[in-house]
Each structure stands twice: as structure tokens, then as C-alpha cells.
C-alpha positions in Angstrom: 15.0 22.2 -30.4 16.0 21.3 -26.8 14.6 24.5 -25.5 11.2 23.7 -27.0 11.2 20.3 -25.4 12.1 21.8 -22.1 9.4 24.4 -22.3 6.8 21.8 -23.3 7.9 19.6 -20.3 7.5 22.4 -17.9 4.1 23.4 -19.3 2.7 19.9 -18.6 1.0 19.4 -15.3 3.0 17.6 -12.6 0.4 14.8 -12.4 1.2 13.9 -16.0 5.0 13.7 -15.3 4.8 11.6 -12.2 2.0 9.3 -11.2 0.8 9.9 -7.7 2.0 7.3 -5.2 -0.7 5.1 -3.8 -0.8 5.0 0.0 -0.7 1.7 1.8 -4.3 2.0 2.9 -5.5 2.3 -0.7 -3.5 -0.7 -1.8 -4.9 -3.3 0.6 -7.3 -3.2 3.5 -5.7 -3.0 7.0 -5.6 -6.4 8.5 -6.3 -6.9 12.2 -3.2 -7.3 14.4 -2.7 -10.9 15.3 1.0 -10.7 16.3 1.7 -9.1 19.7 4.1 -6.1 19.9 6.3 -8.0 22.4 7.2 -10.6 19.6 8.4 -7.8 17.2 11.9 -6.5 17.4 12.7 -3.3 15.4 16.1 -1.9 14.5 17.0 1.4 12.9 20.2 3.6 12.8 21.0 7.2 13.3 23.9 8.7 11.5 25.7 11.7 13.0 28.1 13.7 10.9 29.8 17.1 11.1 27.7 20.0 9.9 24.4 18.6 10.9 22.6 21.3 12.8 18.9 20.8 12.5 16.9 17.5 12.2 15.4 18.4 8.8 14.9 15.8 6.1 17.4 17.4 3.8 20.1 16.9 6.4 19.3 13.3 7.1 21.3 10.4 5.8 19.3 8.4 3.4 19.8 5.2 5.4 18.1 6.7 8.5 14.7 5.8 7.3 15.5 2.1 6.9 13.9 -0.1 9.5 14.5 -3.8 10.2 11.9 -6.1 11.7 12.9 -9.4 13.3 10.4 -11.9 14.7 10.7 -15.4 16.0 8.6 -17.7 13.7 7.5 -19.6 16.8 5.7 -16.4 18.0 3.6 -16.3 14.8 1.4 -19.3 15.8 1.9 -21.3 12.6 1.9 -25.1 12.3 4.8 -27.0 10.7 3.3 -26.7 7.2 2.6 -23.0 7.7 6.2 -22.4 8.7 7.4 -24.3 5.6 5.1 -22.1 3.4 6.4 -19.0 5.1 10.1 -20.1 4.6 9.4 -20.8 1.0 7.8 -17.3 0.4 10.4 -15.4 2.3 13.5 -17.2 1.0 16.8 -15.9 2.5 14.9 -13.6 4.9 14.0 -16.6 6.9 16.8 -18.1 9.1 16.1 -21.8 9.9 19.1 -22.0 12.2 17.8 -19.2 14.4 14.1 -19.7 13.7 13.7 -16.0 12.8 12.3 -13.9 10.0 14.0 -10.6 9.2 12.2 -8.0 7.0 13.6 -4.5 6.0 12.0 -1.5 4.5 13.1 2.0 3.4 10.1 2.6 1.2 8.7 5.7 3.0 10.5 8.9 4.2 9.6 8.1 7.8 10.6 5.4 10.2 7.1 5.2 11.6 5.6 4.6 8.2 8.2 2.0 7.4 7.4 0.2 10.7 3.7 0.2 9.9 4.5 -1.1 6.5 6.6 -4.0 7.9 4.0 -5.0 10.4 1.4 -5.0 7.6 3.6 -7.1 5.3 4.2 -9.5 8.2 0.5 -9.9 8.7 0.0 -10.5 5.0 2.8 -13.2 5.0 1.2 -14.8 8.1 -2.2 -14.9 6.5 -0.8 -16.3 3.2 1.2 -19.0 5.1 -1.9 -20.0 7.1 -4.0 -20.6 4.0 -3.7 -23.9 2.3 -2.0 -24.1 -1.1 -2.7 -27.4 -3.0 0.4 -27.2 -5.2 2.9 -26.4 -2.4 1.3 -28.8 0.1 1.5 -31.7 -2.4 5.2 -30.9 -3.1 6.0 -30.5 0.6 4.3 -33.8 1.6 6.1 -35.6 -1.2 9.5 -34.2 0.1 10.0 -32.0 -3.0 11.2 -28.4 -3.4 8.7 -27.1 -0.8 10.3 -28.9 2.1 12.7 -26.8 4.1 
């Protein structure tokens, strides 16, 4: 019985087994860059271990693709209410003591793709924080949950 199931699974096309991953450009349109490169700080790590001979993907440590983006919220050009919206959306990624926002990604098998993804996500967050939200704005003005 198990052999029949295994044969049937191998006979099915690969597209049926795994849905194709949507690229970032298909998901949302590319936003124009409004944040200068000088304001962005990227961090990534390289792991070196014995037996690593060639820089091929099979030999890479899985954490090497992880990229961390740190940006000062003052460099985003948001007003006080926009910063409060951004802090509410980002949660613990926003450090009020330092005034910085830290985002990480290890979604793609390349550092460059993860960097582009983080910049795109930051642009989306900035755009969302810039737009008025009646429910959040009313709660923030009343000193409710929205206030940071």
C-alpha cells in the first residue's frame, strides 16, 4: 500500500506538490525610495567552520542569509502621530529608548534579496504610518492604547 502511495506521489507533477513561490514584485508594486541609503544600517554574519572549501549554498550556514536593518525613526520624516503609529505597528521591533527600528529577514536564499525585501517593508511601514487611521488617531488623542 505504501509503495502505491509513493509511486502516485512521484507521478504527480511538482507544481501540484508545492505551490510556486510568488516573488516580491508580483505581491506588491515597487514603491519609490523615500529613505536615503545613509539612514539605513545593515548587519549580516558570516560563519566560518572547518571543512568549508567552496562558497556554495550547500556549504553555507543557514544563518548567513539573515539580514538585520536598523534605522533611526527620526530619519524617516514622520510627525509625532506617525511615529506613534509606526511604534504601534512594529511592536517590540521599535526601541523608544534609542529611537530606532530594527527589522530582520531570512526569507530568501540571498543577502541581497533579503536587503531589498527589508527596504521594501520599511517603505510600506512608512507609508502606512503616514496615512491617517481614524480608530488609532482617536485612541491616541484620548491617551488610550495607541499612545507610546
